[in-house]
Short mmCIF file of the C-alpha atoms (twelve columns), coordinates in Angstrom:
data_MODEL
# 
_entry.id   MODEL 
# 
loop_
_atom_site.group_PDB 
_atom_site.id 
_atom_site.type_symbol 
_atom_site.label_atom_id 
_atom_site.label_alt_id 
_atom_site.label_comp_id 
_atom_site.label_asym_id 
_atom_site.label_seq_id 
_atom_site.Cartn_x 
_atom_site.Cartn_y 
_atom_site.Cartn_z 
_atom_site.pdbx_PDB_model_num 
ATOM 1   C CA . MET A 1   -4.866  -23.885 -31.935 1 
ATOM 2   C CA . SER A 2   -3.179  -22.461 -28.892 1 
ATOM 3   C CA . TYR A 3   -0.701  -23.770 -26.366 1 
ATOM 4   C CA . TYR A 4   -3.460  -24.175 -23.786 1 
ATOM 5   C CA . GLU A 5   -6.313  -26.493 -24.632 1 
ATOM 6   C CA . GLU A 6   -9.611  -25.726 -22.924 1 
ATOM 7   C CA . ASP A 7   -10.409 -29.425 -22.522 1 
ATOM 8   C CA . ASP A 8   -7.262  -29.979 -20.452 1 
ATOM 9   C CA . LEU A 9   -8.911  -28.565 -17.328 1 
ATOM 10  C CA . SER A 10  -11.459 -31.370 -17.369 1 
ATOM 11  C CA . ARG A 11  -8.603  -33.866 -17.826 1 
ATOM 12  C CA . PHE A 12  -6.713  -32.767 -14.713 1 
ATOM 13  C CA . ALA A 13  -7.256  -36.167 -13.069 1 
ATOM 14  C CA . ASP A 14  -5.130  -37.702 -15.835 1 
ATOM 15  C CA . MET A 15  -2.144  -36.340 -13.912 1 
ATOM 16  C CA . GLY A 16  -2.757  -39.147 -11.418 1 
ATOM 17  C CA . LYS A 17  -2.257  -41.969 -13.925 1 
ATOM 18  C CA . HIS A 18  1.313   -42.833 -13.086 1 
ATOM 19  C CA . ARG A 19  1.371   -41.984 -9.368  1 
ATOM 20  C CA . PRO A 20  -2.228  -42.081 -8.139  1 
ATOM 21  C CA . ASP A 21  -1.065  -42.091 -4.520  1 
ATOM 22  C CA . LEU A 22  0.604   -38.698 -4.904  1 
ATOM 23  C CA . PHE A 23  -2.280  -37.256 -6.897  1 
ATOM 24  C CA . GLU A 24  -4.796  -38.385 -4.263  1 
ATOM 25  C CA . LYS A 25  -2.734  -36.716 -1.531  1 
ATOM 26  C CA . PHE A 26  -2.493  -33.535 -3.567  1 
ATOM 27  C CA . MET A 27  -6.246  -33.491 -4.222  1 
ATOM 28  C CA . ALA A 28  -7.086  -34.087 -0.549  1 
ATOM 29  C CA . TRP A 29  -4.823  -31.190 0.449   1 
ATOM 30  C CA . TYR A 30  -6.056  -28.962 -2.388  1 
ATOM 31  C CA . GLN A 31  -9.702  -29.541 -1.481  1 
ATOM 32  C CA . ALA A 32  -9.051  -29.081 2.241   1 
ATOM 33  C CA . CYS A 33  -7.452  -25.710 1.513   1 
ATOM 34  C CA . GLN A 34  -10.705 -24.526 -0.044  1 
ATOM 35  C CA . GLU A 35  -13.003 -25.467 2.841   1 
ATOM 36  C CA . ASP A 36  -14.459 -22.866 5.179   1 
ATOM 37  C CA . GLY A 37  -12.062 -22.042 7.994   1 
ATOM 38  C CA . ALA A 38  -10.762 -18.715 9.254   1 
ATOM 39  C CA . LEU A 39  -11.534 -17.587 5.695   1 
ATOM 40  C CA . SER A 40  -14.769 -18.425 3.920   1 
ATOM 41  C CA . ARG A 41  -14.919 -20.394 0.685   1 
ATOM 42  C CA . ARG A 42  -15.903 -17.151 -1.051  1 
ATOM 43  C CA . GLU A 43  -12.829 -15.335 0.273   1 
ATOM 44  C CA . LYS A 44  -10.590 -18.246 -0.674  1 
ATOM 45  C CA . ALA A 45  -12.061 -18.337 -4.187  1 
ATOM 46  C CA . LEU A 46  -11.284 -14.616 -4.592  1 
ATOM 47  C CA . ILE A 47  -7.731  -15.220 -3.387  1 
ATOM 48  C CA . GLY A 48  -7.479  -18.119 -5.826  1 
ATOM 49  C CA . LEU A 49  -8.680  -15.913 -8.671  1 
ATOM 50  C CA . ALA A 50  -6.133  -13.220 -7.805  1 
ATOM 51  C CA . VAL A 51  -3.279  -15.732 -7.563  1 
ATOM 52  C CA . ALA A 52  -4.391  -17.371 -10.821 1 
ATOM 53  C CA . HIS A 53  -3.998  -14.020 -12.550 1 
ATOM 54  C CA . ALA A 54  -0.621  -13.349 -10.941 1 
ATOM 55  C CA . LEU A 55  0.540   -16.809 -12.079 1 
ATOM 56  C CA . GLN A 56  -1.139  -16.259 -15.457 1 
ATOM 57  C CA . CYS A 57  -2.637  -19.753 -15.477 1 
ATOM 58  C CA . PRO A 58  -5.634  -19.871 -17.825 1 
ATOM 59  C CA . TYR A 59  -6.836  -23.148 -16.324 1 
ATOM 60  C CA . CYS A 60  -6.806  -21.654 -12.830 1 
ATOM 61  C CA . ILE A 61  -8.468  -18.452 -14.046 1 
ATOM 62  C CA . ASP A 62  -11.328 -20.492 -15.537 1 
ATOM 63  C CA . ALA A 63  -11.665 -22.678 -12.448 1 
ATOM 64  C CA . TYR A 64  -11.550 -19.845 -9.923  1 
ATOM 65  C CA . ALA A 65  -13.827 -17.552 -11.911 1 
ATOM 66  C CA . GLN A 66  -16.416 -20.330 -11.678 1 
ATOM 67  C CA . SER A 67  -15.648 -20.925 -7.985  1 
ATOM 68  C CA . CYS A 68  -16.114 -17.232 -7.291  1 
ATOM 69  C CA . LEU A 69  -19.515 -17.206 -8.960  1 
ATOM 70  C CA . GLU A 70  -20.581 -20.429 -7.226  1 
ATOM 71  C CA . SER A 71  -19.574 -19.046 -3.831  1 
ATOM 72  C CA . GLY A 72  -21.509 -15.806 -4.281  1 
ATOM 73  C CA . SER A 73  -18.961 -13.296 -5.544  1 
ATOM 74  C CA . ASN A 74  -19.919 -10.786 -8.189  1 
ATOM 75  C CA . MET A 75  -17.915 -9.265  -11.030 1 
ATOM 76  C CA . GLU A 76  -17.127 -6.130  -9.018  1 
ATOM 77  C CA . GLN A 77  -15.489 -8.216  -6.257  1 
ATOM 78  C CA . MET A 78  -13.716 -10.424 -8.787  1 
ATOM 79  C CA . THR A 79  -12.413 -7.381  -10.654 1 
ATOM 80  C CA . GLU A 80  -11.057 -5.873  -7.426  1 
ATOM 81  C CA . ALA A 81  -9.253  -9.138  -6.654  1 
ATOM 82  C CA . ILE A 82  -7.728  -9.141  -10.152 1 
ATOM 83  C CA . HIS A 83  -6.644  -5.510  -9.753  1 
ATOM 84  C CA . MET A 84  -5.064  -6.342  -6.388  1 
ATOM 85  C CA . ALA A 85  -3.030  -9.132  -7.994  1 
ATOM 86  C CA . SER A 86  -2.042  -6.836  -10.846 1 
ATOM 87  C CA . ALA A 87  -1.003  -4.039  -8.494  1 
ATOM 88  C CA . LEU A 88  1.093   -6.420  -6.419  1 
ATOM 89  C CA . ARG A 89  2.744   -7.921  -9.483  1 
ATOM 90  C CA . GLY A 90  3.433   -4.453  -10.890 1 
ATOM 91  C CA . GLY A 91  4.845   -3.257  -7.583  1 
ATOM 92  C CA . ALA A 92  7.070   -6.318  -7.333  1 
ATOM 93  C CA . ALA A 93  8.473   -5.608  -10.787 1 
ATOM 94  C CA . LEU A 94  9.000   -1.948  -9.911  1 
ATOM 95  C CA . ILE A 95  10.782  -2.557  -6.596  1 
ATOM 96  C CA . HIS A 96  13.201  -4.857  -8.391  1 
ATOM 97  C CA . GLY A 97  14.237  -1.783  -10.364 1 
ATOM 98  C CA . LEU A 98  16.325  -0.928  -7.317  1 
ATOM 99  C CA . GLN A 99  18.495  -3.913  -8.219  1 
ATOM 100 C CA . ALA A 100 19.336  -2.123  -11.483 1 
ATOM 101 C CA . HIS A 101 20.046  1.081   -9.529  1 
ATOM 102 C CA . ASN A 102 22.331  -0.850  -7.157  1 
ATOM 103 C CA . SER A 103 24.152  -2.469  -10.057 1 
ATOM 104 C CA . VAL A 104 24.695  0.844   -11.818 1 
ATOM 105 C CA . ASN A 105 25.822  2.490   -8.585  1 
ATOM 106 C CA . LYS A 106 28.471  -0.228  -8.049  1 
ATOM 107 C CA . VAL A 107 29.929  0.354   -11.519 1 
ATOM 108 C CA . SER A 108 29.642  4.141   -11.313 1 
ATOM 109 C CA . MET A 109 31.536  4.494   -8.025  1 
# 
């Protein structure tokens, strides 16, 4: 047994039990964000997959991997999106190393 249960993704609507009004508003917004606009559904699914990896959400990874396939993306495109998220996350961690440099420099002066 793990912390994340695969069946939870299909139970997402249960989050609306106690405040269905808020859940309905969230779902309307969430679905509207995924519609074709300046970006296509396929592009938005790839962005979603990349963000899901950066957030490390297994539910989102499952959902957006499926969305990518359904919208016509292939594994090469999906892998590039995942690498982009990984590169950005790695770069963000690395640039914060300057905070350590700054801290050391303040003490060393």
